[in-house]
C-alpha positions in Angstrom: 32.6 -2.1 -38.1 29.0 -3.4 -38.0 28.7 -5.8 -35.3 27.9 -9.5 -36.1 23.9 -9.8 -36.1 24.1 -13.5 -36.7 22.2 -15.0 -33.5 23.3 -12.3 -30.7 22.6 -12.7 -27.4 20.4 -10.0 -25.2 20.0 -9.0 -21.7 16.8 -6.8 -21.3 15.9 -5.2 -17.9 12.1 -4.1 -17.5 10.2 -6.6 -19.9 7.1 -7.0 -18.6 5.6 -3.9 -20.2 6.5 -0.7 -23.0 10.0 -0.5 -24.7 11.5 -3.6 -22.6 8.8 -6.2 -24.0 8.7 -4.4 -27.7 12.6 -4.7 -28.0 12.7 -8.3 -26.8 10.2 -9.2 -29.4 11.7 -7.1 -32.0 15.2 -9.1 -31.3 13.3 -12.5 -31.4 12.0 -11.5 -34.8 15.4 -11.1 -36.0 16.2 -14.3 -35.1 18.4 -13.6 -32.0 18.0 -15.1 -28.6 17.0 -13.0 -25.6 16.9 -13.1 -21.7 14.0 -11.1 -20.6 14.4 -10.2 -17.2 11.6 -7.9 -15.0 11.2 -7.7 -10.9 8.3 -10.2 -11.1 8.9 -13.0 -13.9 5.6 -14.0 -13.9 4.6 -11.0 -16.2 6.7 -12.4 -18.9 4.8 -15.7 -19.0 3.2 -14.6 -22.4 6.4 -13.3 -23.7 8.4 -16.7 -23.0 5.7 -18.5 -25.3 6.5 -16.5 -28.3 10.1 -17.5 -28.9 10.6 -21.1 -28.1 14.1 -22.1 -27.0 15.6 -18.5 -28.1 14.1 -16.7 -25.1 14.5 -17.3 -21.4 13.4 -15.1 -18.6 14.5 -14.6 -15.1 13.6 -12.3 -12.0 15.8 -9.2 -11.4 15.9 -6.3 -9.4 18.2 -3.9 -10.6 18.8 -2.5 -7.1 19.9 -5.6 -5.8 23.4 -6.5 -6.5 22.8 -10.5 -5.9 19.8 -10.3 -8.3 21.8 -8.4 -11.0 24.8 -11.2 -10.6 22.1 -13.8 -10.6 20.4 -12.3 -14.2 24.0 -12.1 -15.6 24.9 -15.8 -14.5 21.4 -17.2 -15.8 22.2 -15.4 -19.4 25.9 -17.3 -19.5 24.0 -20.5 -18.2 21.4 -20.4 -21.0 23.0 -18.8 -23.8 26.9 -18.7 -23.0 27.5 -15.1 -23.9 25.7 -11.7 -23.9 26.3 -9.5 -27.1 23.6 -6.9 -26.1 22.6 -5.3 -22.8 19.6 -3.2 -22.8 19.4 -1.0 -19.5 15.5 -0.2 -19.3 14.2 -0.5 -16.1 12.9 2.6 -14.7 10.1 5.1 -13.6 9.4 8.8 -12.9 8.2 10.7 -10.1 6.3 13.7 -11.1 6.4 16.9 -8.9 8.7 20.0 -8.4 12.0 19.4 -6.4 10.2 20.8 -3.4 7.4 18.4 -3.3 9.7 15.7 -3.9 11.0 13.9 -0.9 15.1 12.6 -0.6 13.9 9.4 -0.3 12.1 9.6 -3.8 15.2 11.0 -5.0 17.2 8.0 -3.9 14.7 5.6 -5.1 14.9 7.0 -8.4 18.6 7.3 -8.6 18.8 3.8 -7.6 16.8 2.2 -10.5 17.6 4.6 -13.2 21.0 5.2 -12.6 22.7 2.9 -10.3 20.6 0.0 -11.6 22.2 0.5 -14.9 25.3 1.2 -13.9 25.5 -1.9 -11.9 24.3 -4.2 -14.9 26.8 -2.1 -17.1 29.5 -3.1 -15.0 28.7 -6.5 -14.4 28.4 -7.3 -18.3 31.5 -5.0 -19.8 34.4 -7.7 -18.3 32.4 -10.4 -20.5 32.3 -8.1 -23.6 35.9 -7.1 -22.9 36.8 -10.4 -23.4 34.7 -11.2 -26.0 36.3 -8.4 -28.0 32.5 -7.0 -28.8 29.2 -5.9 -27.5 26.7 -3.1 -27.4 25.4 -1.7 -24.2 21.9 -0.1 -25.0 21.2 2.7 -22.2 17.6 3.7 -22.4 17.8 7.3 -21.4 15.1 9.7 -22.8 14.7 13.2 -24.3 14.7 14.3 -20.2 18.0 13.2 -20.6 19.2 16.3 -22.5 16.3 19.2 -21.6 14.1 19.5 -18.4 10.7 20.4 -17.7 9.1 21.7 -14.6 8.1 18.8 -12.1 10.5 16.4 -13.8 13.6 17.4 -12.0 14.5 13.9 -9.8 13.9 12.2 -13.2 15.8 14.4 -15.4 18.8 14.2 -13.0 18.7 10.5 -13.1 19.0 10.8 -16.6 21.3 13.3 -17.0 23.5 11.0 -14.7 23.1 8.3 -17.2 24.2 10.2 -20.1 27.3 11.5 -18.3 28.3 8.1 -17.3 27.5 6.6 -20.8 29.1 9.3 -22.6 32.5 8.8 -20.9 32.1 4.9 -21.1 31.7 4.8 -25.1 35.1 6.5 -25.5 36.6 4.0 -23.0 35.0 1.0 -24.7 35.2 2.0 -28.6 39.1 0.9 -28.8 37.8 -2.7 -27.1 35.3 -3.4 -29.7 32.1 -2.5 -27.6 29.6 0.2 -28.8 27.3 2.2 -26.3 23.9 3.3 -27.5 22.0 6.0 -25.7 18.2 5.9 -26.7 16.3 9.2 -26.1 12.6 8.7 -26.7 9.9 11.7 -26.6 6.1 10.7 -26.0 5.8 6.6 -26.6 2.6 4.9 -26.1 4.1 2.6 -23.4 2.5 2.1 -19.9 4.7 4.3 -18.3 2.8 7.6 -18.8 -0.2 5.6 -17.1 2.2 4.0 -14.3 3.8 7.7 -13.0 4.1 8.6 -9.4 2.8 12.0 -8.2 3.9 13.8 -5.4 1.9 15.7 -2.8 1.2 19.1 -4.2 2.1 22.3 -2.3 0.8 25.8 -3.3 2.4 28.0 -5.4 3.5 25.3 -8.0 0.3 25.3 -10.0 1.4 27.1 -13.1 4.6 24.9 -13.6 4.8 21.4 -12.3 1.0 21.6 -12.0 0.9 22.2 -15.7 3.2 19.2 -16.2 0.9 17.1 -14.0 -2.2 17.9 -16.0 -0.1 17.1 -19.3 0.7 13.8 -18.6 -2.6 12.7 -17.4 -4.4 14.2 -20.3 -2.0 12.5 -22.8 -2.0 9.2 -21.9 -3.2 6.8 -24.7 -2.5 9.8 -27.2 1.3 10.1 -27.2 2.7 10.7 -30.7 4.8 7.6 -30.9 4.4 3.5 -31.5 7.1 1.6 -29.4 6.9 -1.2 -31.7 8.6 1.5 -34.5 10.7 2.9 -31.9 12.0 -1.0 -31.2 12.4 -1.6 -34.6 14.6 2.0 -35.1 16.6 0.9 -32.3 17.8 -2.7 -33.8 18.5 -0.7 -37.3 20.8 1.6 -35.3 22.6 -1.6 -33.9 23.0 -3.3 -37.4 24.6 0.1 -38.9 28.2 0.4 -39.6 28.2 3.8 -38.2 25.8 4.0 -35.3 25.6 7.2 -33.7 26.1 7.7 -29.7 22.8 9.4 -29.3 19.8 8.3 -31.0 16.5 10.1 -30.4 13.2 8.8 -31.2 10.1 10.7 -32.1 9.5 13.9 -34.1 8.9 15.4 -30.8 12.1 14.5 -29.4 14.0 15.8 -32.6 11.6 19.1 -32.6 12.3 19.9 -29.0 16.0 19.2 -28.7 16.7 21.2 -32.1 14.9 24.2 -30.1 16.8 23.6 -27.2 20.3 23.6 -28.6 19.8 26.8 -30.7 18.3 28.5 -27.6 21.7 27.4 -25.8 23.7 28.4 -28.9 22.3 31.7 -28.7 23.1 32.4 -24.9 26.7 31.6 -25.9 26.8 33.8 -28.4 25.3 36.5 -26.5 27.1 36.3 -23.5 30.3 35.0 -25.2 32.6 38.2 -24.4 32.0 38.1 -20.8 32.7 34.7 -20.7 35.8 35.3 -22.5 36.8 38.0 -19.9 37.8 36.0 -17.4 41.5 35.4 -19.0 44.4 35.9 -17.2 45.6 39.2 -18.6 
């Protein structure tokens, strides 16, 4: 059934820029209430002015369990419930796997995967008691396909996809939805805030090519985050929403090409794959 769209309460992470901010604005425009969060809550001052008493802000470091619980408690104290959780906080380090330090890999996983998992686990009991709710996981096209130079980032998003896919089947009988949003390239500030590893000779044609691509495309990405946020709200209001929502024609085209290639490999090697059966 379609969820009740009257006066929903949202808890959104990473609202200082990009998708987090645009989703918050879209929710406010729809008449909903929003607890907007960021590591530095002072970056939300202008956002807080747009919604009057329908928006509140809080500091939230998704890697800090106490901060996670404090943000959830703040949303409950102000609005009394949480109907939509949007796990949007995240970042990326660009570099070949060899170029990426273990510290960088762990830090990305802490924010992009464990942070989202912590918020999810903090909110699910509330939604289970309500018998309703939606968890929106801001994944990526990079949660389905991979590019050289983004192995660490892809690992975090693939982990989030696996967790969330299982979660969706666990929560569906309880009236709780899960939505994995998989954007392509959008004009958010994520591209301009990317971190880069030191370069090692030999990767110029692979991860080096991606370095050049992402630095050259900043500000010229094909997709508008305002329209992306509107699409997310539209899906939340749908009676039969998908588990995964691709955003952007670039994402649709890339995933279709990827999946057709995978299916071709399955067909080519099917006889060998089946040859392992016990005689």
